[in-house]
N, C-alpha and C positions, 0 to 999 in steps of 0.2 A: 566718632569717625572724624578724622582730620581732612581738611581740603588738601588736594595734591600739592606737593611742594617741589621746589627744585627747577631744573631746566626744562624747557618745552621740548618734548621729543619732536624731531624733524618732521615726522609724518603727520603730526596734528595740524600744522599751519596750512598746507595745501588743501587738505580735506575741509578744514573749517572755512577757508577762503572760498571754496567751491560751493558750500552750503550757503554762506552769506551772499555770494553772487546770485545764486538761483533765487534765494528768498527776496532779495532786494529787487531783482528783475521782475518776479512775479507780482510784487506789491506795486512797482512802478507802472507796469502794464495795466494792472487792475485800476489804479488811480487814473491813468491816462484815458482808459475806456469810459470810466464813469464821468470823468471830467467833460468829455465829448458830449455826453448826454445832459449833464446838469449845469456846467459852465460856472460853478462857484466853488472856489478852493475850500472854504470853510465848510460848506455843505457837503462837499465830497468827502473830506476827511471825517466829518461827523458821521456820515452814513457808512463809510468803510469800518469805522470803529464799533459798528454794531455787530460785526460778524466774528465769530470765534476763529475762523480760518485766518482772517486778517490779523487779529491780535496775536494769535500763536505764531504766525509766520514773522510778524514784526519782532517778537521777543526772540525768536530763533536768529533772525537776521542780526539784531544787535549783539546777542551773545557770541555767535560765531565770528562776527566781525572783530570782536574784542580778542577772542581767542586767536584768530588769525594774526592779530597785531601783537600777540605775545602775552596775553593775560593767562596767568597760571591758575589763579583762584577759580576762574569760571570753568575749569576742567574738573571741578568737584564731581565725584561719581554720582551723587544724588541729583545734581543739577542736570547732568548729561542724560541720566536715566529719565528724569522728569520731562525733559524736552523730547526725548525719544517716545516716551509713552503718550505724551500729549499730541505729538504729530501723528502717531499711529491712530489715535482717536479721530483726528481731523480726516484722515484718509479713509478709514473704515466707515465712519458715519456718512461721509459723502458717497462712497460707493453704495452703501446699502439703502440710504434714505433720500439721497438728493440727485444723484446723477440722472436718473430717469426723468426728472422734472425740468432739466435744463436742455436747451437746444442752442449749443454754442457753435461759432464759426470763426475763422481767421484768427486774429490776435486774442479773442476771448478763449479759444482752445488752448492757445499757448500759455496764457496766464493761468488757466484752470489746471493745466497739466503740471506747471511749476509748483503752484501752491498746494494741490491736493495729492500729487503723485511723486514728483521728483524730490522736493524738499522733505517730505516725510520719509521717503526711502533712504535718502542720504543721511538723515538724522538718526534713524534707526541703525543704519550701517555704521555711523560714527560710534554709537554706544556699543555695538556688537564688536567691532574690530579695534577701537582705539581706547575706550574708557577702561580704567582700572576696574578689575572685578574683585568680588568677595567682600564689598563694603556695604551693600544694601541690607536694610533691616526689615523685619516683617511690617513695622509701622510706617515705612516709607511710602507705599502706595497710597495710604490715607493722607499723608502730608502732600504728596503730588496732587491728590484729588481736590485739594483745596482751591487750586487754580480753576478748573472747570466749574466747580460749584459756585465760586465767587462770580465767574462769568454768567452762569445761569441766572443768579439773582439780578445782576446788572441787566442782562437782556430782558427779563421779565419786567423789571421796573421801567426800563426804556419803552418796552412794548406797551405797557399799560398807560404810560404818560404820552407817548406819541402815536399810538395806534398802529405801530409798524413793528412787526416781529421779524427777526432775522431768518427764521427757518419755519417751514410749514408746521412741523411737529411741536413747535413752541407757541403756536398761535392760540392764546387763551380766548380771544374773541370768537374764533370759529369753533374751537374744540372744547373749550371749558377744561376745568382741572381734571375731569374724568377722562378726557382725551389726551392731555399733556402728560400727566403723572405716569402712566404705564410706560411710555416711551422713555421719559427721563429716568425712571428707576431702572429700566432695562439697560440703558447706556451706562448708568452708574455702576450697576452690578458687573457688567461686562468689563468696564474699565478697571475695577478693583481686582477682578479675576486675572485679567492680563497683568496687572501690576504685581500680583503675588506670584504669578508664573515667572515674570521678570526677575523677582527676587531669587527664586529657586534656581533659574538659569545662571544668575549672577553668582551664586554660591558655588555652583557646579564648575563654572569656568574659573572661578577664583581658586578653587582646589587644584585645577589642572595647571 
């Protein structure tokens, strides 16, 4: 599969700019809110980079900023599909496992909506409506899954070293492996199922 070549379709740039703007705004708000509590830039950045939501939104912000500026290679069908599937994971896991545990207000609600709802929705929309279809392969969900798996290893190593885990369902100190593994395996299986459904839909839309 070759990366998309040629001129940038006009509809890509405003959509990419909107996604980038929302992602950067959510990240900036989250930084500002945490900075008000911690007061140290290095500590705030290090703390934020513990969370899959932050890392994923940062990748989306950079990628779609470059697309909005005219990058053709970053519109590769696999990359756009990977970003869409990753952001869907961010939103669904938050809705099912984390939303009930948070009590947000004010700007915290705005940052949360941007990072967990709006950016994922727009990213999935970009794949559905703008990305070239018919290029995904059966192995692609496994390739995309390398990103969250790498994050999981990173989060568990940091948690073990610092005693601070990003999410309650990853807390090895409280839950042990017997408590963490079922949730992790369930999320992984669901991710791969949705990924393969995306491949099926991609092929169907490609034929159309």
